[in-house]
BALOBA-1460 file (C-alpha; in Angstrom, 3 decimals):
// residues 129
<rec num="1" residu="m" x="154.528" y="-149.729" z="226.126"/>
<rec num="2" residu="n" x="157.671" y="-152.006" z="225.952"/>
<rec num="3" residu="l" x="160.450" y="-149.913" z="224.353"/>
<rec num="4" residu="t" x="163.044" y="-152.808" z="224.867"/>
<rec num="5" residu="q" x="161.102" y="-155.034" z="222.244"/>
<rec num="6" residu="r" x="161.207" y="-152.161" z="219.614"/>
<rec num="7" residu="p" x="163.671" y="-149.656" z="220.697"/>
<rec num="8" residu="l" x="164.028" y="-146.225" z="219.252"/>
<rec num="9" residu="t" x="167.112" y="-145.321" z="217.286"/>
<rec num="10" residu="d" x="169.021" y="-142.258" z="218.427"/>
<rec num="11" residu="v" x="167.282" y="-140.079" z="215.551"/>
<rec num="12" residu="e" x="163.899" y="-141.581" z="216.424"/>
<rec num="13" residu="q" x="164.254" y="-140.672" z="220.085"/>
<rec num="14" residu="r" x="165.247" y="-136.971" z="219.021"/>
<rec num="15" residu="l" x="162.198" y="-136.859" z="217.071"/>
<rec num="16" residu="v" x="159.867" y="-138.181" z="219.832"/>
<rec num="17" residu="n" x="161.606" y="-135.506" z="221.956"/>
<rec num="18" residu="v" x="160.831" y="-132.781" z="219.639"/>
<rec num="19" residu="a" x="157.208" y="-133.844" z="219.503"/>
<rec num="20" residu="a" x="157.031" y="-134.230" z="223.222"/>
<rec num="21" residu="d" x="158.127" y="-130.492" z="223.485"/>
<rec num="22" residu="r" x="155.053" y="-129.702" z="221.251"/>
<rec num="23" residu="g" x="152.628" y="-131.672" z="223.479"/>
<rec num="24" residu="y" x="152.624" y="-135.008" z="221.427"/>
<rec num="25" residu="e" x="152.758" y="-138.329" z="223.452"/>
<rec num="26" residu="l" x="154.109" y="-141.462" z="222.082"/>
<rec num="27" residu="t" x="151.052" y="-143.778" z="222.268"/>
<rec num="28" residu="h" x="152.083" y="-146.892" z="220.192"/>
<rec num="29" residu="l" x="155.393" y="-148.237" z="218.900"/>
<rec num="30" residu="l" x="155.650" y="-150.706" z="216.227"/>
<rec num="31" residu="v" x="158.270" y="-152.044" z="213.995"/>
<rec num="32" residu="k" x="157.520" y="-149.863" z="210.973"/>
<rec num="33" residu="v" x="155.686" y="-146.838" z="212.769"/>
<rec num="34" residu="c" x="155.558" y="-144.845" z="215.885"/>
<rec num="35" residu="e" x="152.013" y="-143.279" z="216.799"/>
<rec num="36" residu="l" x="152.262" y="-139.789" z="218.397"/>
<rec num="37" residu="h" x="149.152" y="-138.139" z="219.490"/>
<rec num="38" residu="h" x="148.351" y="-134.539" z="220.673"/>
<rec num="39" residu="p" x="145.772" y="-134.864" z="223.346"/>
<rec num="40" residu="a" x="144.789" y="-130.997" z="223.333"/>
<rec num="41" residu="s" x="144.005" y="-130.859" z="219.507"/>
<rec num="42" residu="c" x="143.244" y="-134.644" z="219.038"/>
<rec num="43" residu="v" x="145.806" y="-134.807" z="216.288"/>
<rec num="44" residu="t" x="147.661" y="-138.254" z="215.489"/>
<rec num="45" residu="i" x="150.600" y="-138.765" z="213.271"/>
<rec num="46" residu="y" x="152.784" y="-141.638" z="212.470"/>
<rec num="47" residu="l" x="156.498" y="-141.400" z="212.154"/>
<rec num="48" residu="d" x="157.841" y="-143.711" z="209.578"/>
<rec num="49" residu="r" x="160.571" y="-146.100" z="211.082"/>
<rec num="50" residu="q" x="161.395" y="-147.859" z="207.579"/>
<rec num="51" residu="r" x="162.892" y="-145.096" z="205.921"/>
<rec num="52" residu="d" x="166.498" y="-143.953" z="206.608"/>
<rec num="53" residu="l" x="165.821" y="-141.063" z="208.914"/>
<rec num="54" residu="s" x="169.246" y="-139.512" z="208.454"/>
<rec num="55" residu="q" x="168.095" y="-138.650" z="204.865"/>
<rec num="56" residu="a" x="164.549" y="-137.549" z="205.403"/>
<rec num="57" residu="i" x="161.898" y="-137.577" z="208.022"/>
<rec num="58" residu="r" x="158.577" y="-139.174" z="206.700"/>
<rec num="59" residu="v" x="155.460" y="-138.340" z="208.696"/>
<rec num="60" residu="k" x="151.947" y="-139.866" z="208.060"/>
<rec num="61" residu="i" x="149.102" y="-137.342" z="208.582"/>
<rec num="62" residu="h" x="145.352" y="-138.020" z="208.490"/>
<rec num="63" residu="p" x="144.143" y="-138.543" z="204.821"/>
<rec num="64" residu="e" x="141.283" y="-136.195" z="205.267"/>
<rec num="65" residu="t" x="143.375" y="-133.176" z="206.411"/>
<rec num="66" residu="p" x="141.505" y="-130.149" z="205.040"/>
<rec num="67" residu="s" x="143.021" y="-128.726" z="201.875"/>
<rec num="68" residu="e" x="143.836" y="-125.241" z="203.594"/>
<rec num="69" residu="m" x="145.961" y="-127.237" z="206.223"/>
<rec num="70" residu="l" x="147.636" y="-129.002" z="203.312"/>
<rec num="71" residu="e" x="148.463" y="-125.728" z="201.636"/>
<rec num="72" residu="a" x="149.850" y="-124.316" z="204.730"/>
<rec num="73" residu="i" x="152.080" y="-127.415" z="205.130"/>
<rec num="74" residu="e" x="153.188" y="-127.133" z="201.714"/>
<rec num="75" residu="a" x="154.082" y="-123.385" z="202.315"/>
<rec num="76" residu="i" x="156.443" y="-124.357" z="204.993"/>
<rec num="77" residu="q" x="160.115" y="-124.413" z="203.953"/>
<rec num="78" residu="g" x="161.584" y="-128.137" z="203.997"/>
<rec num="79" residu="l" x="158.107" y="-129.922" z="204.034"/>
<rec num="80" residu="s" x="156.542" y="-131.527" z="201.046"/>
<rec num="81" residu="i" x="153.551" y="-133.718" z="200.804"/>
<rec num="82" residu="e" x="153.733" y="-136.857" z="198.681"/>
<rec num="83" residu="p" x="151.053" y="-137.225" z="196.049"/>
<rec num="84" residu="n" x="149.993" y="-140.706" z="196.621"/>
<rec num="85" residu="f" x="148.384" y="-142.227" z="199.757"/>
<rec num="86" residu="f" x="150.321" y="-144.494" z="201.974"/>
<rec num="87" residu="h" x="148.710" y="-147.682" z="203.194"/>
<rec num="88" residu="h" x="149.527" y="-149.403" z="206.338"/>
<rec num="89" residu="a" x="147.514" y="-151.704" z="208.770"/>
<rec num="90" residu="n" x="149.043" y="-150.439" z="211.939"/>
<rec num="91" residu="m" x="147.789" y="-146.824" z="211.509"/>
<rec num="92" residu="r" x="144.810" y="-147.541" z="213.683"/>
<rec num="93" residu="r" x="143.529" y="-144.204" z="214.258"/>
<rec num="94" residu="f" x="143.184" y="-143.430" z="210.371"/>
<rec num="95" residu="p" x="140.289" y="-144.539" z="208.256"/>
<rec num="96" residu="k" x="140.396" y="-147.572" z="205.959"/>
<rec num="97" residu="r" x="139.677" y="-148.069" z="202.238"/>
<rec num="98" residu="f" x="140.377" y="-150.663" z="199.583"/>
<rec num="99" residu="n" x="143.843" y="-150.782" z="198.153"/>
<rec num="100" residu="g" x="143.930" y="-153.429" z="195.515"/>
<rec num="101" residu="g" x="143.103" y="-156.200" z="198.196"/>
<rec num="102" residu="k" x="139.943" y="-157.834" z="199.517"/>
<rec num="103" residu="r" x="140.144" y="-155.955" z="202.885"/>
<rec num="104" residu="k" x="140.141" y="-152.505" z="203.795"/>
<rec num="105" residu="i" x="143.413" y="-150.845" z="205.071"/>
<rec num="106" residu="n" x="144.247" y="-147.797" z="206.926"/>
<rec num="107" residu="f" x="145.682" y="-145.117" z="204.744"/>
<rec num="108" residu="a" x="147.469" y="-141.525" z="205.173"/>
<rec num="109" residu="r" x="149.127" y="-138.713" z="203.494"/>
<rec num="110" residu="a" x="152.894" y="-138.766" z="203.659"/>
<rec num="111" residu="v" x="154.732" y="-135.592" z="204.359"/>
<rec num="112" residu="v" x="158.506" y="-135.536" z="203.933"/>
<rec num="113" residu="c" x="160.531" y="-133.222" z="206.260"/>
<rec num="114" residu="a" x="163.950" y="-132.268" z="205.151"/>
<rec num="115" residu="d" x="165.286" y="-131.803" z="208.698"/>
<rec num="116" residu="i" x="164.279" y="-131.766" z="212.371"/>
<rec num="117" residu="t" x="163.295" y="-128.043" z="212.145"/>
<rec num="118" residu="a" x="160.928" y="-128.811" z="209.222"/>
<rec num="119" residu="f" x="159.387" y="-131.737" z="211.458"/>
<rec num="120" residu="d" x="159.038" y="-129.299" z="214.371"/>
<rec num="121" residu="r" x="157.041" y="-126.826" z="212.177"/>
<rec num="122" residu="l" x="154.866" y="-129.574" z="210.943"/>
<rec num="123" residu="l" x="153.885" y="-130.531" z="214.323"/>
<rec num="124" residu="q" x="153.231" y="-127.064" z="215.462"/>
<rec num="125" residu="t" x="151.148" y="-126.464" z="212.343"/>
<rec num="126" residu="l" x="149.050" y="-129.631" z="212.815"/>
<rec num="127" residu="a" x="148.502" y="-129.067" z="216.446"/>
<rec num="128" residu="t" x="146.960" y="-125.551" z="215.885"/>
<rec num="129" residu="e" x="144.610" y="-127.161" z="213.269"/>
Protein backbone atom coordinates (compact mmCIF):
# COMPACT_ATOMS: atom_id res chain seq x y z
CA UNK A 1 0.00 0.00 0.00
CA UNK A 2 1.43 3.34 -1.02
CA UNK A 3 0.85 5.80 1.82
CA UNK A 4 2.77 8.57 0.06
CA UNK A 5 0.15 8.76 -2.67
CA UNK A 6 -2.78 9.08 -0.24
CA UNK A 7 -1.23 9.97 3.13
CA UNK A 8 -3.31 9.73 6.27
CA UNK A 9 -4.06 12.91 8.17
CA UNK A 10 -2.99 13.04 11.83
CA UNK A 11 -6.56 12.32 12.94
CA UNK A 12 -6.88 9.41 10.51
CA UNK A 13 -3.57 7.99 11.72
CA UNK A 14 -4.79 8.14 15.33
CA UNK A 15 -7.97 6.28 14.31
CA UNK A 16 -5.99 3.64 12.41
CA UNK A 17 -3.75 3.23 15.48
CA UNK A 18 -6.80 2.70 17.72
CA UNK A 19 -8.09 0.15 15.21
CA UNK A 20 -4.71 -1.61 15.16
CA UNK A 21 -4.82 -1.85 18.96
CA UNK A 22 -8.13 -3.74 18.53
CA UNK A 23 -6.66 -6.11 15.93
CA UNK A 24 -7.80 -4.34 12.75
CA UNK A 25 -5.43 -4.01 9.81
CA UNK A 26 -5.39 -1.19 7.25
CA UNK A 27 -5.94 -3.22 4.06
CA UNK A 28 -6.88 -0.64 1.44
CA UNK A 29 -6.38 3.11 1.32
CA UNK A 30 -8.24 5.31 -1.13
CA UNK A 31 -8.95 9.00 -1.46
CA UNK A 32 -12.41 8.76 0.12
CA UNK A 33 -12.21 5.71 2.41
CA UNK A 34 -9.80 3.58 4.43
CA UNK A 35 -10.58 -0.13 4.56
CA UNK A 36 -9.88 -1.76 7.92
CA UNK A 37 -10.22 -5.52 8.37
CA UNK A 38 -10.26 -7.63 11.54
CA UNK A 39 -8.88 -11.02 10.47
CA UNK A 40 -9.94 -12.96 13.58
CA UNK A 41 -13.63 -12.03 13.27
CA UNK A 42 -13.67 -11.34 9.49
CA UNK A 43 -15.19 -7.89 10.08
CA UNK A 44 -14.47 -5.12 7.59
CA UNK A 45 -15.24 -1.45 8.11
CA UNK A 46 -14.58 1.66 6.05
CA UNK A 47 -13.43 4.89 7.61
CA UNK A 48 -14.84 7.92 5.79
CA UNK A 49 -12.04 10.29 4.76
CA UNK A 50 -14.32 12.89 3.16
CA UNK A 51 -15.90 14.16 6.32
CA UNK A 52 -14.26 16.71 8.59
CA UNK A 53 -12.99 14.20 11.13
CA UNK A 54 -12.51 16.83 13.82
CA UNK A 55 -16.31 17.11 14.10
CA UNK A 56 -17.40 13.47 13.84
CA UNK A 57 -15.99 10.13 12.86
CA UNK A 58 -18.06 8.34 10.24
CA UNK A 59 -17.61 4.59 9.82
CA UNK A 60 -19.29 2.33 7.26
CA UNK A 61 -20.35 -1.09 8.50
CA UNK A 62 -21.77 -4.07 6.60
CA UNK A 63 -25.32 -3.34 5.42
CA UNK A 64 -26.54 -6.76 6.57
CA UNK A 65 -25.32 -6.36 10.13
CA UNK A 66 -27.83 -8.26 12.33
CA UNK A 67 -30.47 -6.17 14.09
CA UNK A 68 -29.22 -7.34 17.52
CA UNK A 69 -25.80 -5.90 16.71
CA UNK A 70 -27.35 -2.65 15.45
CA UNK A 71 -29.28 -2.37 18.71
CA UNK A 72 -26.07 -2.95 20.69
CA UNK A 73 -24.32 -0.23 18.68
CA UNK A 74 -27.17 2.24 19.19
CA UNK A 75 -27.04 1.57 22.95
CA UNK A 76 -23.41 2.73 23.15
CA UNK A 77 -23.05 6.33 24.22
CA UNK A 78 -21.60 8.48 21.44
CA UNK A 79 -22.68 6.21 18.56
CA UNK A 80 -25.59 6.68 16.18
CA UNK A 81 -26.56 4.83 13.02
CA UNK A 82 -27.68 6.98 10.12
CA UNK A 83 -31.09 5.88 8.78
CA UNK A 84 -30.15 5.82 5.08
CA UNK A 85 -27.66 3.55 3.37
CA UNK A 86 -24.42 5.01 2.07
CA UNK A 87 -23.24 4.05 -1.45
CA UNK A 88 -19.67 4.02 -2.69
CA UNK A 89 -18.01 1.90 -5.38
CA UNK A 90 -14.77 1.42 -3.43
CA UNK A 91 -16.30 -0.50 -0.52
CA UNK A 92 -15.24 -3.68 -2.27
CA UNK A 93 -15.98 -6.13 0.55
CA UNK A 94 -19.63 -5.08 0.88
CA UNK A 95 -22.56 -6.24 -1.28
CA UNK A 96 -23.94 -4.25 -4.20
CA UNK A 97 -27.40 -3.01 -5.10
CA UNK A 98 -29.00 -0.54 -7.48
CA UNK A 99 -29.13 3.06 -6.30
CA UNK A 100 -30.90 4.93 -9.07
CA UNK A 101 -28.27 4.16 -11.71
CA UNK A 102 -27.88 1.45 -14.31
CA UNK A 103 -25.20 -0.43 -12.40
CA UNK A 104 -25.11 -1.93 -8.96
CA UNK A 105 -22.92 -0.17 -6.42
CA UNK A 106 -21.55 -1.22 -3.02
CA UNK A 107 -23.53 0.00 -0.04
CA UNK A 108 -23.22 0.18 3.74
CA UNK A 109 -24.70 1.51 6.93
CA UNK A 110 -23.02 4.60 8.34
CA UNK A 111 -22.26 4.90 12.04
CA UNK A 112 -21.36 8.31 13.44
CA UNK A 113 -18.94 8.25 16.37
CA UNK A 114 -18.91 11.35 18.57
CA UNK A 115 -15.26 10.90 19.50
CA UNK A 116 -12.32 8.51 19.44
CA UNK A 117 -13.57 6.70 22.56
CA UNK A 118 -16.89 5.94 20.87
CA UNK A 119 -14.96 4.78 17.79
CA UNK A 120 -12.96 2.40 19.98
CA UNK A 121 -16.15 1.00 21.54
CA UNK A 122 -17.64 0.46 18.06
CA UNK A 123 -14.57 -1.48 16.94
CA UNK A 124 -14.67 -3.61 20.06
CA UNK A 125 -18.37 -4.35 19.62
CA UNK A 126 -18.03 -5.29 15.94
CA UNK A 127 -15.03 -7.56 16.53
CA UNK A 128 -16.99 -9.62 19.07
CA UNK A 129 -19.78 -10.21 16.55
